C-alpha positions in Angstrom: 73.4 -13.4 -301.3 74.3 -11.2 -298.5 73.1 -7.7 -298.3 74.6 -5.2 -295.9 72.0 -3.2 -294.3 72.6 0.5 -294.2 72.8 2.2 -291.0 69.7 3.7 -289.9 69.5 7.3 -290.6 70.1 9.5 -287.6 67.0 10.9 -286.0 66.3 14.6 -286.5 67.5 17.0 -283.9 63.9 17.7 -282.9 63.3 14.2 -281.9 66.6 14.0 -280.0 65.6 17.1 -278.1 62.2 15.6 -277.5 63.7 12.5 -276.1 66.2 14.6 -274.0 64.4 17.8 -273.3 67.4 19.5 -271.6 70.0 18.8 -274.3 70.9 22.0 -276.0 74.4 20.8 -277.3 74.8 17.7 -279.5 78.1 16.4 -280.7 78.4 13.5 -283.1 81.3 11.4 -284.4 84.0 12.8 -282.1 85.3 12.5 -278.6 83.3 14.6 -276.2 84.9 17.5 -274.4 84.2 16.5 -270.9 84.0 19.5 -268.5 84.3 19.4 -264.8 81.0 20.6 -263.1 81.0 23.6 -260.9 81.3 22.6 -257.2 78.5 25.0 -256.3 76.2 23.3 -258.6 75.9 20.0 -256.9 72.9 19.0 -258.9 74.4 19.7 -262.3 76.0 16.4 -263.3 76.6 15.4 -266.9 74.2 12.9 -268.4 75.5 10.7 -271.0 73.3 9.1 -273.6 74.8 6.7 -276.0 72.8 5.7 -279.0 74.1 2.6 -280.7 73.0 2.1 -284.2 72.2 -1.5 -285.0 74.8 -3.3 -287.0 73.8 -5.1 -290.2 73.3 -8.8 -290.0 76.3 -10.8 -291.1 78.7 -7.9 -291.2 82.2 -8.4 -289.9 83.1 -7.1 -286.5 86.1 -5.0 -287.5 84.8 -3.3 -290.7 81.9 -1.9 -292.3 80.0 1.3 -291.9 79.2 1.6 -288.2 76.8 4.2 -287.2 77.6 4.7 -283.5 76.5 8.0 -282.0 77.8 9.4 -278.7 75.7 12.2 -277.2 76.8 14.3 -274.2 74.2 16.6 -272.7 75.3 19.3 -270.1 72.7 21.5 -268.6 74.0 24.2 -266.2 71.8 25.2 -263.3 71.8 28.9 -262.6 72.9 30.0 -259.1 70.0 31.1 -256.9 69.6 34.7 -256.1 70.2 36.1 -252.6 66.5 36.5 -251.9 65.7 33.0 -253.0 68.5 31.7 -250.8 67.2 33.6 -247.8 63.7 32.3 -248.3 65.0 28.7 -248.6 67.0 29.1 -245.4 64.0 30.5 -243.6 61.8 27.7 -244.8 64.4 25.1 -243.7 64.7 26.7 -240.3 61.0 26.8 -239.8 60.8 23.1 -240.8 63.5 22.3 -238.2 61.7 24.2 -235.4 58.4 22.6 -236.3 59.9 19.2 -236.1 61.6 20.0 -232.8 58.3 21.3 -231.3 56.5 18.2 -232.5 59.0 16.0 -230.7 59.6 18.0 -227.5 57.4 21.0 -226.9 58.8 24.1 -225.2 56.2 24.1 -222.5 57.1 21.4 -220.1 54.3 19.2 -219.0 53.1 19.5 -215.5 54.7 17.0 -213.2 52.5 14.3 -212.0 52.0 14.4 -208.2 54.1 11.9 -206.5 52.4 9.8 -203.9 53.1 11.1 -200.4 54.8 8.9 -198.0 56.1 9.3 -194.5 59.6 8.0 -193.7 59.3 5.9 -190.6 62.3 6.3 -188.4 63.0 4.1 -185.4 62.3 5.6 -182.0 66.0 5.5 -181.1 66.9 7.7 -184.2 64.2 10.1 -183.5 65.3 10.6 -179.9 68.9 11.0 -181.0 68.0 13.7 -183.5 65.9 15.5 -180.9 68.7 15.3 -178.4 71.2 16.6 -181.0 69.1 19.6 -181.8 68.6 20.3 -178.1 72.3 20.0 -177.5 73.1 22.5 -180.3 70.5 24.9 -178.9 72.1 24.9 -175.5 75.6 25.1 -176.9 74.6 28.3 -178.8 73.0 29.6 -175.6 76.3 29.1 -173.6 78.3 30.7 -176.4 76.2 33.8 -176.2 76.5 33.9 -172.4 80.3 33.4 -172.6 80.6 36.3 -175.1 78.9 38.6 -172.5 81.1 37.3 -169.7 84.2 37.9 -171.9 83.1 41.4 -172.6 82.6 42.0 -168.9 86.1 40.7 -168.2 87.6 43.2 -170.5 85.6 46.0 -168.9 86.1 45.0 -165.3 87.4 48.4 -164.1 84.3 50.4 -165.2 82.0 47.6 -164.0 83.5 47.5 -160.5 83.3 51.3 -160.3 79.6 51.1 -161.1 78.8 48.4 -158.5 80.9 49.6 -155.6 80.3 53.3 -155.2 76.7 53.4 -154.0 76.9 50.5 -151.5 80.3 51.7 -150.2 78.9 55.1 -149.2 75.8 53.4 -147.7 78.0 51.3 -145.5 80.2 54.3 -144.7 77.4 56.7 -143.8 74.9 54.4 -142.1 77.4 52.0 -140.5 80.5 54.1 -139.8 79.5 57.7 -139.4 76.2 57.3 -137.6 77.7 54.7 -135.3 80.5 56.9 -134.3 78.3 59.9 -133.5 76.0 57.6 -131.5 72.8 57.6 -133.6 72.9 53.8 -134.0 72.8 51.0 -131.5 75.6 48.5 -131.1 75.2 45.6 -133.4 73.6 47.6 -136.1 76.6 47.1 -138.4 76.1 43.4 -138.3 72.5 43.9 -139.4 73.4 46.4 -142.1 76.2 44.4 -143.9 74.0 41.4 -145.0 71.3 43.8 -146.1 73.7 45.9 -148.3 75.2 42.8 -149.8 71.8 41.4 -150.7 70.7 44.9 -152.0 73.8 45.0 -154.3 73.1 41.6 -155.8 69.5 42.6 -156.5 70.0 46.1 -157.8 73.1 45.4 -159.9 71.2 42.5 -161.7 68.2 44.7 -162.2 70.1 47.6 -163.7 72.4 45.5 -165.9 69.3 43.8 -167.4 66.8 46.6 -167.8 69.1 49.4 -169.1 70.9 47.4 -171.8 67.5 46.0 -173.1 66.0 49.5 -173.3 69.1 50.7 -175.2 69.3 47.7 -177.6 65.6 47.8 -178.5 65.6 51.5 -179.2 68.9 52.9 -180.4 71.7 50.5 -181.0 69.6 47.5 -182.2 72.3 45.1 -181.1 69.7 42.7 -179.9 69.0 41.8 -183.5 72.3 39.9 -183.7 71.2 37.7 -180.9 67.7 37.2 -182.3 69.3 35.8 -185.5 71.0 33.0 -183.4 69.6 29.5 -183.9 67.8 29.4 -180.6 64.3 30.4 -179.5 63.7 34.0 -178.6 62.7 33.0 -175.1 66.2 31.7 -174.5 67.7 35.0 -175.5 65.6 36.7 -172.8 66.6 34.0 -170.3 70.3 34.6 -171.2 69.8 38.3 -170.5 68.4 37.6 -167.0 71.1 35.1 -166.2 73.8 37.4 -167.3 72.4 40.2 -165.1 72.3 37.7 -162.2 75.9 36.9 -162.7 76.8 40.6 -162.6 74.8 41.0 -159.4 76.6 38.0 -157.9 80.0 39.6 -158.7 78.9 42.9 -157.3 77.7 41.4 -154.0 80.7 39.3 -153.5 83.0 42.3 -153.9 81.2 44.1 -151.1 81.9 41.4 -148.5 85.6 42.1 -148.1 85.0 45.9 -148.4 82.4 45.7 -145.6 84.7 43.6 -143.4 87.5 46.1 -143.8 85.3 49.2 -143.3 83.0 48.2 -140.4 83.9 47.2 -136.9 82.5 44.2 -135.0 81.3 42.4 -138.1 82.0 38.8 -139.2 81.2 36.5 -142.1 81.8 32.8 -141.4 83.6 31.1 -144.3 81.8 27.7 -143.7 78.6 29.4 -144.7 79.9 30.7 -148.0 78.4 28.0 -150.2 74.9 28.7 -148.9 75.7 32.4 -149.2 76.5 32.0 -152.9 73.2 30.2 -153.4 71.1 32.9 -151.8 73.0 35.7 -153.6 72.5 33.8 -156.9 68.8 33.6 -156.3 68.7 37.3 -155.4 70.6 38.2 -158.6 68.2 36.0 -160.6 65.1 37.6 -159.2 66.6 41.0 -159.8 67.4 40.1 -163.4 63.8 39.0 -163.9 62.5 42.2 -162.5 64.9 44.1 -164.8 63.7 42.0 -167.8 60.1 43.1 -167.0 61.0 46.8 -166.6 63.3 46.9 -169.7 60.7 45.4 -172.0 57.5 47.0 -170.7 58.8 50.6 -170.3 59.5 52.7 -173.4 63.1 53.7 -173.9 62.5 57.4 -173.6 60.9 56.8 -170.2 63.5 54.4 -168.8 65.1 57.1 -166.6 61.7 58.0 -165.1 61.0 54.3 -164.5 64.3 53.8 -162.7 63.7 56.9 -160.5 60.2 55.6 -159.6 61.2 52.0 -158.9 64.7 51.9 -157.6 64.2 54.1 -154.6 61.1 52.3 -153.3 62.8 48.9 -153.8 65.8 50.1 -152.0 64.0 51.4 -148.9 61.2 48.7 -148.7 63.5 45.7 -149.0 64.4 45.6 -145.3 68.1 46.3 -146.0 68.6 48.8 -143.2 66.4 47.1 -140.6 65.0 43.6 -139.7 61.6 42.9 -141.1 60.2 41.7 -137.7 61.2 45.0 -136.0 58.4 46.7 -138.0 55.6 45.0 -136.0 54.7 48.4 -134.5 54.4 49.9 -138.0 52.2 47.2 -139.4 51.2 48.9 -142.7 54.9 49.5 -143.6 55.6 45.8 -142.7 52.9 44.6 -145.1 54.2 46.9 -147.8 57.7 45.5 -147.4 56.4 42.0 -147.7 55.5 42.6 -151.4 59.1 43.4 -152.2 61.1 40.4 -153.4 64.3 42.0 -152.0 62.9 41.6 -148.5 63.1 37.8 -148.6 66.7 37.9 -150.0 67.8 40.2 -147.2 66.0 38.1 -144.5 67.5 34.9 -145.9 71.0 36.4 -145.6 70.4 37.5 -142.0 68.8 34.2 -141.0 72.0 32.5 -142.3 74.5 34.8 -140.6 72.9 36.2 -137.5 71.9 34.4 -134.3 68.6 35.7 -132.8 69.1 37.6 -129.6 67.7 40.5 -127.5 68.9 43.1 -129.9 68.5 41.0 -133.1 64.9 39.8 -133.8 64.3 36.4 -135.5 64.4 36.5 -139.3 61.8 35.1 -141.7 62.3 31.3 -142.0 64.4 30.2 -144.9 61.7 28.0 -146.5 59.4 31.0 -146.7 62.2 33.1 -148.2 63.0 30.5 -150.8 59.4 30.0 -151.7 58.8 33.7 -152.1 61.9 34.2 -154.2 60.9 31.3 -156.4 57.4 32.7 -156.9 58.9 36.1 -157.7 61.2 34.6 -160.3 58.3 32.7 -161.9 56.0 35.7 -162.0 58.4 38.4 -163.2 60.2 36.0 -165.5 57.0 35.0 -167.3 56.0 38.7 -167.7 59.5 39.7 -168.8 59.8 36.9 -171.4 56.4 37.8 -172.9 57.4 41.4 -173.1 60.7 40.4 -174.7 58.9 38.3 -177.4 56.6 41.2 -178.1 59.4 43.7 -178.5 61.4 41.3 -180.6 58.5 40.9 -183.1 58.1 44.7 -183.3 
């Protein structure tokens, strides 16, 4: 005898809620009304619970009282408030910063000292690098010198007027006027011309070195452009002295044709011009070194006083108007003239051009003149370079 078992009675609503605590809505016996969840509520998804009542044993599959129950539970999650959202965002940001600091701290660790090592270069490469730097240094030196020469070429008119006026009137008065009125002996013009040419090379170099230095260091400050050049400061001083010597050489060479045209009974052999150029170049160089010393040691406000106190004694103690050996009767003045570097430049010019005779005494030997000129260049050049370095640092 078959007995159909009754479907189990549905559980009370309290038990269903206890089993599913968040199930406020319960639908039985009909198709559920499925609602789409709010996109902003990513966590609110429908939870479906199907409770199948057990079928009775031996019951047919297509008939009978089937107690199937379909339960759909939907629990909406309320949207968070603005304050809560801000707090959550702040907490998330702090968590990200903490994780980043834990992985890579903001304070970079101190670098570990690398072991020092010296790059060993072959001797050939070292020498080539040294020669390259030296070549660049001298190339810069010649560019600065060429700039001064170029400026002199553009101002040749005022420059010639500066270097010609004084020696021209000296030749005219002492050689021409005094000779015509009988106050000078015959042959004095031949003695005077080499002395004036040597004087011009010395004084022009001195003035064109000392005066621009005094002006540049005091008012115009143009020397600062040269001090910024990639060469040592000492080479800038040497360039100033060499440029002054070149101006002195030009000024002395200009006076040779002027003296030949102005004076009578004078001569200047052309075969001796190469040696003449050498002596005049040395005279201009020693004049530039003396000008470098005066321009760096004397204050700019006193440069006119220094010129007045030095140029006149140099001019009249340099044996330019008389031979040095003719002063043997005035021994003290002869000794005083021997301390003037210009004396040896003048005597070298006379020894080159004049033949000793009854009216022309013998000049100082050339080796003594060259030795004295070299010593003067060394002494005054060293003092002038030291003074230039001191003024450049100030």
